VMD Tcl script that draws the C-alpha trace (Angstrom):
set ca {
  {97.98 8.65 82.03}
  {96.52 5.31 80.98}
  {93.04 6.85 80.79}
  {94.36 9.53 78.42}
  {96.00 6.90 76.21}
  {92.76 4.90 76.16}
  {90.81 8.01 75.12}
  {93.33 8.78 72.35}
  {93.12 5.17 71.14}
  {89.31 5.28 71.12}
  {89.42 8.56 69.22}
  {91.73 7.08 66.56}
  {89.57 3.94 66.24}
  {86.46 6.07 65.84}
  {88.11 8.19 63.14}
  {89.25 5.09 61.26}
  {85.75 3.63 61.53}
  {84.13 6.82 60.19}
  {86.56 7.04 57.25}
  {86.11 3.33 56.46}
  {82.30 3.54 56.49}
  {82.43 6.67 54.32}
  {84.61 4.90 51.75}
  {82.35 1.84 51.78}
  {79.28 4.03 51.16}
  {80.79 5.60 48.02}
  {82.13 2.35 46.54}
  {78.76 1.45 44.89}
  {78.64 4.95 43.38}
  {82.10 4.57 41.85}
  {81.20 1.11 40.52}
  {78.08 2.51 38.83}
  {79.99 5.47 37.37}
  {82.79 3.20 36.13}
  {80.30 0.86 34.45}
  {78.44 3.72 32.76}
  {81.66 5.40 31.63}
  {83.18 2.15 30.33}
  {80.10 1.27 28.24}
  {78.98 4.78 27.39}
  {82.27 6.17 26.08}
  {82.26 3.54 23.30}
  {79.02 4.94 21.88}
  {79.97 8.61 21.89}
  {81.21 10.24 18.70}
  {80.20 13.16 16.49}
  {77.36 11.22 14.82}
  {75.97 10.33 18.24}
  {75.05 14.01 18.83}
  {73.81 14.97 15.35}
  {71.79 11.96 14.17}
  {68.54 10.23 15.08}
  {68.30 6.70 16.53}
  {68.43 4.04 13.83}
  {65.96 1.12 13.51}
  {66.81 -2.18 15.23}
  {69.59 -4.09 13.51}
  {71.30 -1.03 12.03}
  {74.56 0.25 13.45}
  {75.32 3.78 14.63}
  {72.52 6.21 15.35}
  {72.34 9.06 17.84}
  {70.30 10.99 20.39}
  {69.68 14.36 18.68}
  {65.90 14.12 19.18}
  {66.34 13.35 22.90}
  {68.84 16.18 23.44}
  {66.58 18.76 21.80}
  {63.53 17.35 23.58}
  {65.26 17.54 26.98}
  {66.18 21.19 26.35}
  {62.58 21.98 25.34}
  {61.18 20.30 28.46}
  {63.61 22.16 30.73}
  {62.75 25.50 29.11}
  {59.02 24.90 29.63}
  {59.64 23.86 33.25}
  {61.69 27.02 33.87}
  {59.02 29.25 32.33}
  {56.38 27.88 34.70}
  {58.37 27.34 37.91}
  {60.81 30.27 38.13}
  {58.45 33.28 38.09}
  {55.83 31.54 40.26}
  {58.46 30.16 42.63}
  {60.21 33.51 43.13}
  {56.95 35.39 43.72}
  {55.71 32.75 46.17}
  {59.07 32.72 47.98}
  {58.97 36.52 48.35}
  {55.41 36.34 49.70}
  {56.29 33.68 52.29}
  {59.47 35.50 53.37}
  {57.83 38.93 53.65}
  {54.48 37.93 55.17}
  {53.84 36.31 58.54}
  {50.36 34.94 59.18}
  {48.52 31.62 59.33}
  {48.07 31.49 55.58}
  {51.83 31.71 54.92}
  {52.41 29.03 57.56}
  {49.96 26.79 55.70}
  {51.59 27.68 52.37}
  {55.04 26.82 53.75}
  {53.77 23.43 54.96}
  {52.12 22.84 51.59}
  {55.43 23.54 49.81}
  {57.21 21.05 52.09}
  {54.58 18.40 51.28}
  {54.86 19.15 47.56}
  {58.62 18.71 47.75}
  {58.21 15.24 49.24}
  {55.70 13.90 46.70}
  {56.95 11.09 44.44}
  {57.74 12.13 40.89}
  {55.19 9.70 39.43}
  {52.44 11.55 41.32}
  {53.53 14.76 39.57}
  {53.18 12.96 36.26}
  {49.66 11.79 37.10}
  {48.66 15.34 38.10}
  {50.03 16.76 34.84}
  {48.19 14.01 32.95}
  {44.89 14.97 34.59}
  {45.42 18.73 34.24}
  {46.96 18.93 30.76}
  {46.91 15.65 28.81}
  {43.24 14.76 29.34}
  {41.85 18.24 28.49}
  {44.11 18.46 25.40}
  {43.35 14.89 24.36}
  {46.96 13.95 23.56}
  {50.48 13.80 25.00}
  {52.75 16.82 24.58}
  {55.98 18.50 25.63}
  {53.82 21.09 27.41}
  {52.37 18.49 29.77}
  {55.86 17.08 30.41}
  {57.16 20.57 31.20}
  {54.28 21.14 33.62}
  {55.07 17.88 35.43}
  {58.74 18.83 35.75}
  {57.86 22.37 36.87}
  {55.76 20.93 39.72}
  {58.85 19.06 40.91}
  {61.09 22.11 40.56}
  {58.69 24.65 42.11}
  {59.31 23.79 45.81}
  {63.08 24.11 45.38}
  {62.75 27.58 43.83}
  {60.32 28.69 46.54}
  {62.49 27.45 49.41}
  {65.71 28.92 48.01}
  {64.02 32.29 47.41}
  {62.48 32.36 50.89}
  {65.67 31.42 52.73}
  {67.85 33.77 50.67}
  {65.59 36.78 51.17}
  {65.55 36.15 54.91}
  {69.35 36.45 54.90}
  {69.32 39.92 53.31}
  {70.08 42.55 56.01}
  {67.03 44.57 57.06}
  {69.18 47.70 56.87}
  {69.09 47.49 53.05}
  {65.31 47.68 53.11}
  {65.38 50.58 55.59}
  {67.87 52.48 53.42}
  {65.63 51.98 50.38}
  {62.59 53.31 52.24}
  {64.63 56.24 53.53}
  {65.44 57.22 49.92}
  {61.72 57.31 49.09}
  {61.32 53.97 47.34}
  {58.03 52.12 47.75}
  {57.66 48.45 48.71}
  {57.55 47.10 45.13}
  {60.64 49.06 44.08}
  {62.47 47.92 47.21}
  {61.73 44.28 46.45}
  {62.67 44.36 42.77}
  {65.57 46.84 42.89}
  {67.17 46.08 46.26}
  {66.10 42.75 47.78}
  {66.07 40.57 44.64}
  {69.43 41.81 43.27}
  {70.99 41.11 46.68}
  {69.46 37.61 46.67}
  {70.16 36.65 43.06}
  {73.04 34.28 43.89}
  {71.00 32.17 46.31}
  {67.97 32.14 44.03}
  {70.07 31.08 41.04}
  {71.59 28.25 43.05}
  {68.10 26.99 43.93}
  {67.06 27.14 40.27}
  {70.15 25.21 39.14}
  {69.64 22.59 41.84}
  {66.05 22.22 40.63}
  {67.17 21.81 37.01}
  {69.76 19.19 37.98}
  {67.05 17.28 39.84}
  {64.42 17.23 37.08}
  {66.89 16.63 34.24}
  {67.03 12.92 34.98}
  {63.37 12.28 35.84}
  {61.61 9.58 33.84}
  {58.39 8.65 35.69}
  {56.47 11.94 35.17}
  {57.32 11.95 31.46}
  {55.79 8.50 30.85}
  {52.31 10.00 31.33}
  {52.98 13.34 29.65}
  {55.77 13.79 27.05}
  {55.43 10.10 26.05}
  {58.38 10.11 23.62}
  {58.96 10.74 19.93}
  {61.43 8.98 17.58}
  {61.73 12.16 15.50}
  {62.86 15.72 16.14}
  {60.04 17.86 17.52}
  {60.23 21.37 18.94}
  {56.46 21.92 19.01}
  {55.40 22.06 22.68}
  {51.92 20.80 21.77}
  {53.20 17.47 20.42}
  {54.93 14.47 22.06}
  {58.66 14.83 22.52}
  {61.61 12.58 23.34}
  {63.96 13.14 26.28}
  {67.17 11.56 27.54}
  {65.57 9.78 30.54}
  {62.76 8.37 28.38}
  {65.19 7.22 25.70}
  {67.38 5.49 28.30}
  {64.34 3.84 29.90}
  {63.04 2.43 26.60}
  {66.35 1.52 24.93}
  {67.96 -0.08 27.99}
  {65.13 -2.64 28.16}
  {65.19 -3.44 24.45}
  {66.76 -6.68 23.15}
  {68.63 -4.82 20.38}
  {72.35 -4.28 20.84}
  {72.55 -0.95 19.03}
  {69.70 0.46 21.14}
  {71.40 -0.72 24.32}
  {74.60 0.97 23.16}
  {72.70 4.24 22.64}
  {71.21 3.88 26.13}
  {74.69 3.59 27.67}
  {75.91 6.64 25.78}
  {72.83 8.67 26.71}
  {73.30 7.67 30.36}
  {76.85 9.02 30.32}
  {75.74 12.29 28.72}
  {72.95 12.71 31.27}
  {75.30 12.09 34.21}
  {77.81 14.61 32.81}
  {75.03 17.18 32.41}
  {73.90 16.76 36.02}
  {77.52 16.81 37.24}
  {78.22 20.05 35.37}
  {75.08 21.67 36.79}
  {76.05 20.69 40.33}
  {79.61 22.00 39.92}
  {78.30 25.24 38.41}
  {75.82 25.58 41.29}
  {78.57 25.16 43.89}
  {80.67 27.83 42.14}
  {77.75 30.28 42.23}
  {77.05 29.53 45.90}
  {80.71 30.09 46.85}
  {80.89 33.39 44.95}
  {77.61 34.55 46.50}
  {78.87 33.74 50.01}
  {82.06 35.74 49.43}
  {80.25 38.74 47.96}
}
mol new
graphics top color blue
foreach p $ca { graphics top sphere $p radius 0.5 }
foreach p [lrange $ca 0 end-1] q [lrange $ca 1 end] { graphics top cylinder $p $q radius 0.2 }
display resetview
């Protein structure tokens, strides 16, 4: 009887310890979020979204150039990474040989590379040949970071599709290409979309690769062949400035960026849950 009571006591102590350590681990996160929200909410108003940053010493100002630049960079990254990632994921999932094993290992290595290395690669591949910084080079750097996530999500999702669907398609006379694009991909769309959204939420806040590529622009620019501003770059530059109005804009931009990433993660979880139930 005493041994049972000792075991129950140990179990309760262990549970309390786990809960306590879990709470301690999230305290720094809540402190950071509270600090960003407290300082960022003061800067946010209608003008903050529809105006450009003002010169040092002037009040007000906004982040319109950074918002539009971030959207442009994400679109370019999606254009490069999504088609290539889906095709590569299908190839790895449907083919089994030494080359696909090597390709899978290469994707895992690519996923673990630091973001600044991606920026250097994009600088060498795009910026140097073009002779100037551009949104295109920034989009390429972000697409390199997003590509492994799209490939892995496509591969794992396609592997979960029942083989009976493929057999039924072949039995109806469909060829391999039609089976992939009309049967396998539609059945996998939820998992693939979740991987794409996770990739977007990851690259949305990256700063290091954009320092060598997009470079920044104080004005509105939607030309992919010219430098462009983004929220992470604006936060990086304005947070280190000695000017109070620029620091205020940095706090506001930080809050907007966190809310964007939070919304993407919530939306991703909703898609994953619906896909699991379907």
